[in-house]
C-alpha positions in Angstrom: -5.0 12.9 9.4 -1.7 14.7 9.2 1.5 13.5 7.4 3.2 12.3 10.6 0.2 10.2 11.5 0.1 8.7 8.0 3.8 7.9 8.1 3.4 5.9 11.3 0.9 3.5 9.8 1.8 0.1 8.7 1.0 -0.8 5.1 -2.4 -2.5 4.8 -3.4 -1.4 8.2 -7.2 -1.1 8.0 -9.1 2.1 9.0 -12.3 1.5 10.9 -15.0 3.6 12.5 -16.3 2.4 15.9 -19.7 3.6 17.1 -20.0 4.9 20.7 -21.5 1.7 22.1 -18.5 -0.3 20.8 -16.1 2.2 22.3 -18.0 1.9 25.6 -17.6 -1.8 25.5 -13.9 -1.5 24.9 -12.9 1.3 27.3 -15.6 1.5 30.0 -17.2 -1.9 30.4 -14.1 -3.9 29.4 -16.4 -6.4 27.9 -14.5 -9.8 27.6 -16.2 -10.4 24.3 -14.5 -7.2 22.8 -11.1 -7.4 24.5 -9.5 -8.8 21.4 -10.7 -5.8 19.5 -9.4 -3.4 22.2 -6.0 -5.2 22.1 -5.9 -4.9 18.3 -6.7 -1.2 18.4 -4.2 -0.4 21.2 -1.5 -2.6 19.4 -2.0 -0.7 16.2 -3.2 -3.6 14.2 -6.1 -1.4 13.1 -6.6 2.3 12.9 -9.7 4.1 14.1 -11.1 7.3 12.9 -13.3 9.8 14.7 -14.8 13.2 13.9 -15.6 16.1 16.1 -19.2 14.9 16.1 -18.4 11.3 17.1 -16.0 12.5 19.8 -18.6 14.9 21.2 -21.1 12.1 21.5 -18.5 9.9 23.2 -17.7 12.7 25.7 -21.4 13.4 26.3 -22.1 9.7 27.0 -19.3 9.6 29.5 -21.1 12.1 31.6 -24.3 10.0 32.0 -24.9 9.4 35.7 -25.6 5.7 35.2 -21.9 5.2 34.3 -20.8 6.7 37.6 -17.7 8.4 36.2 -16.3 11.4 37.9 -14.5 14.1 35.9 -11.1 12.4 36.4 -12.3 9.0 35.2 -14.0 10.6 32.2 -10.8 12.4 31.3 -8.8 9.2 31.6 -11.1 7.2 29.5 -11.3 9.9 26.9 -7.5 10.1 26.8 -7.2 6.4 26.4 -9.6 6.4 23.4 -8.1 9.6 21.9 -4.7 7.8 21.9 -6.2 5.2 19.5 -8.0 7.5 17.0 -7.1 9.8 14.2 -9.3 12.9 14.0 -10.9 13.3 10.6 -12.2 16.6 9.2 -16.0 16.9 9.8 -17.7 15.0 7.0 -20.4 16.6 5.0 -24.0 15.6 5.4 -25.8 13.3 3.0 -23.0 12.0 0.7 -25.5 9.7 -1.1 -25.8 7.5 1.9 -29.0 5.7 3.0 -30.7 7.3 6.0 -30.2 5.4 9.2 -33.4 4.8 11.2 -31.7 6.4 14.1 -30.7 9.9 13.1 -28.0 9.9 15.9 -26.2 7.1 14.0 -26.0 8.9 10.7 -22.7 10.6 11.7 -21.0 7.2 11.8 -22.0 6.4 8.2 -20.9 9.8 7.1 -17.5 9.5 8.9 -16.9 6.1 7.3 -17.4 7.5 3.8 -15.4 10.7 4.5 -12.3 8.8 5.7 -12.6 5.9 3.2 -13.0 3.5 6.1 -12.8 -0.2 5.4 -15.5 -0.9 8.1 -17.9 0.6 10.6 -18.1 -1.6 13.7 -21.4 -1.4 15.6 -23.8 -3.3 17.8 -26.6 -1.0 16.8 -29.5 -2.8 15.0 -30.3 0.3 12.9 -26.7 0.4 11.6 -26.4 -3.4 11.2 -29.6 -3.5 9.2 -27.9 -1.3 6.6 -25.5 -4.2 5.8 -27.9 -5.2 3.0 -27.3 -1.9 1.3 -24.5 -1.3 -1.2 -22.0 0.8 0.7 -18.3 1.6 0.1 -17.4 0.0 3.5 -18.5 -3.0 5.5 -20.7 -2.8 8.6 -19.4 -5.3 11.1 -20.6 -6.5 14.5 -17.9 -6.6 17.1 -17.7 -10.4 16.7 -17.2 -10.0 12.9 -14.5 -7.3 13.5 -12.6 -9.6 15.9 -12.8 -12.5 13.4 -11.3 -10.1 10.8 -8.5 -9.1 13.2 -7.8 -12.8 13.8 -7.5 -13.3 10.0 -5.1 -10.4 9.7 -2.9 -11.8 12.5 -2.9 -15.3 10.8 -1.7 -13.7 7.6 1.2 -12.0 9.5 2.4 -15.2 11.0 
């Protein structure tokens, strides 16, 4: 993150990492269960971090034929997500983290450590199973993340 991005953040504004399936729920499927999380992100209640690797996965997934997105729709969805994230330098591998059963998900753990995220939000069982491990960040389901946002709003009122 650069200095101008940091200066725009509200004190205490948590930094989270969202896995690709959660981002799809927010920006492609418009899942009613995750709409409060999308609103919190777009309103700036929370910050979201991404790395080149997580953005590459997001952009690759948008091209999957089953989503039926043409190039313009992919670009629009990518721009909407990009407006909500701060790009973090590519994290190093390993970093003393447990290995995720799904190697494709390891990048989200590494990003969460590299940017000192408060939480990693995921629906992925392989990541959620790591909640039992001692990590420097929480691993939350979308429902848990929404509950956390609601608690933050209640403290502001």
